[in-house]
Structure formats: C-alpha cells, structure tokens
C-alpha positions in Angstrom: 121.7 0.8 -29.8 119.6 1.3 -32.9 121.0 3.3 -35.9 118.8 6.4 -35.1 120.0 6.6 -31.5 123.0 8.2 -29.9 125.3 11.1 -30.8 125.9 9.8 -34.4 122.3 8.7 -35.0 121.1 8.5 -38.5 117.6 8.3 -39.9 116.3 4.7 -39.9 114.4 4.6 -43.1 111.6 2.0 -43.3 110.0 3.1 -46.5 112.2 5.1 -48.9 109.4 5.3 -51.5 106.9 6.8 -49.0 109.5 9.2 -47.7 110.4 10.4 -51.2 106.7 11.0 -52.0 106.4 13.1 -48.9 109.4 15.2 -50.0 107.8 15.7 -53.4 104.5 16.8 -51.6 106.4 19.2 -49.4 108.5 20.6 -52.3 105.3 21.5 -54.0 103.6 22.9 -50.9 106.4 24.1 -48.7 104.0 25.9 -46.4 102.8 22.5 -45.2 106.3 21.0 -44.7 107.3 20.2 -41.1 108.9 23.1 -39.3 109.7 21.3 -36.0 111.2 18.0 -35.0 107.9 17.0 -33.4 106.1 17.8 -36.7 108.7 15.7 -38.6 108.3 12.8 -36.2 104.5 13.0 -36.5 104.8 12.8 -40.3 107.4 9.9 -40.4 107.0 7.7 -37.4 106.5 4.9 -37.0 106.0 3.6 -40.6 108.2 5.7 -42.8 111.4 6.5 -40.8 112.6 7.0 -37.3 114.2 10.4 -36.7 117.6 10.4 -35.0 117.2 11.0 -31.2 120.1 13.6 -31.4 118.0 16.1 -33.3 116.4 18.8 -31.2 115.8 21.4 -33.9 115.4 21.6 -37.6 115.3 24.0 -40.5 113.4 23.6 -43.7 115.2 25.1 -46.7 114.0 25.2 -50.3 116.5 27.0 -52.6 115.7 28.9 -55.6 116.5 27.3 -59.0 119.7 29.4 -59.4 120.9 28.9 -55.8 123.2 26.1 -54.7 123.3 25.2 -51.0 126.6 23.6 -50.0 125.4 21.4 -47.1 128.3 20.4 -45.0 127.9 17.6 -42.5 128.6 18.0 -38.8 132.3 17.5 -38.3 131.8 14.7 -35.7 129.5 12.8 -38.2 132.0 12.7 -41.1 134.9 11.8 -38.8 132.9 9.0 -37.1 131.9 7.5 -40.5 135.5 7.6 -41.8 136.7 5.9 -38.5 134.0 3.2 -38.8 134.7 2.5 -42.5 138.4 2.3 -41.8 138.0 -0.6 -39.5 138.7 -4.3 -40.3 136.5 -5.7 -43.1 135.3 -8.3 -40.6 133.7 -5.6 -38.4 130.0 -5.1 -39.2 130.5 -1.4 -38.5 132.9 -1.2 -41.4 130.3 -2.3 -43.9 128.9 0.5 -46.0 125.2 -0.2 -46.1 123.4 0.6 -49.4 119.6 0.9 -49.4 117.9 -2.1 -50.9 116.2 -0.2 -53.7 119.5 0.3 -55.4 119.9 -3.5 -55.8 116.4 -3.7 -57.2 117.3 -1.2 -59.9 120.8 -2.5 -60.7 120.4 -6.2 -61.7 122.9 -8.7 -62.9 122.7 -12.4 -63.6 125.4 -15.1 -63.5 128.2 -12.7 -62.7 127.4 -10.4 -65.7 127.9 -6.7 -65.2 125.0 -4.9 -63.4 122.6 -3.1 -65.7 119.6 -0.9 -65.1 116.3 -2.8 -64.9 112.7 -1.8 -64.5 111.7 -5.4 -63.7 111.5 -4.9 -59.9 111.2 -1.1 -59.3 109.9 1.5 -61.7 111.8 4.6 -62.7 109.3 6.7 -60.7 109.6 4.7 -57.6 113.3 4.6 -57.9 113.4 8.4 -58.3 111.2 8.9 -55.2 113.4 6.5 -53.2 116.6 8.3 -54.3 115.0 11.6 -53.3 114.5 10.2 -49.8 118.0 8.8 -49.7 119.8 12.0 -50.7 117.6 14.2 -48.5 118.4 12.2 -45.5 122.0 11.3 -46.1 124.4 12.8 -43.6 127.8 11.2 -44.0 126.8 7.6 -44.5 
C-alpha cells in the first residue's frame, strides 16, 4: 500500500517546491484555490502530490492576520503515528521520514555540526518547500 492510500493515508509529495508555489499563489488569490477534493487532485496530480484516498471532502481556510487556528489532527492519525514510531528501530515503519529538502539546506562535512547552506537550495526555494510541508503535515 502506498503512503497516500488507506485509512491513515498521507499526502505523497513529489515536488515540495511546486506545491509551495501553488500555496503562495492561492494565498494571494483565494478565490481560485481548490474548493473540492476533485479540484485539489486536478491541481496536484500526478506531478506535484498524490492526495490521500481517504479524503472525500475539504475546506479551504485563510485566517485573518490576528486569528490563530488551532488545527488538531484526527485522533486516529496521531495515535497511529505514535504507535508506528514506538516500534522497534529495525522496523521501517518506525523511521521518521524527513523531506529531502531539509538535508539540502542543513549541510555538514566530515562529522561537523550541520549548518545552514545556500549551496544546494536557495532560501526562497527552501521557504516554498517548507510551506508545502507544514500545509500538508498531518501527524507525521
């Protein structure tokens, strides 16, 4: 089963940068942001991300500057992730996967502490990629 399938399916991101740029576009023109799962799939699939098969509905929210939205994950998602990460270290499901763009930004050599680098990913591209990551993250 692929990561975007099943009851605990998560977005399978193919291109964080492209997704982050879409979020930027929609944030500046919310009237043209997807309003349905089918519209979201049309915007993302197949080259940017695969939408979890468990999603049948969606809501687009853009808070005001002074408004904080406490976005709680579905109970079964947070519990599933805790269960998976509590398994033996040898179990591949226990690995906490980190998107590749973080490794491109944080570089180290010869065992030295990691430091921020613009050598492999620019600040702008890293920002767009992070926007995609935190927009899509649901308990993993």
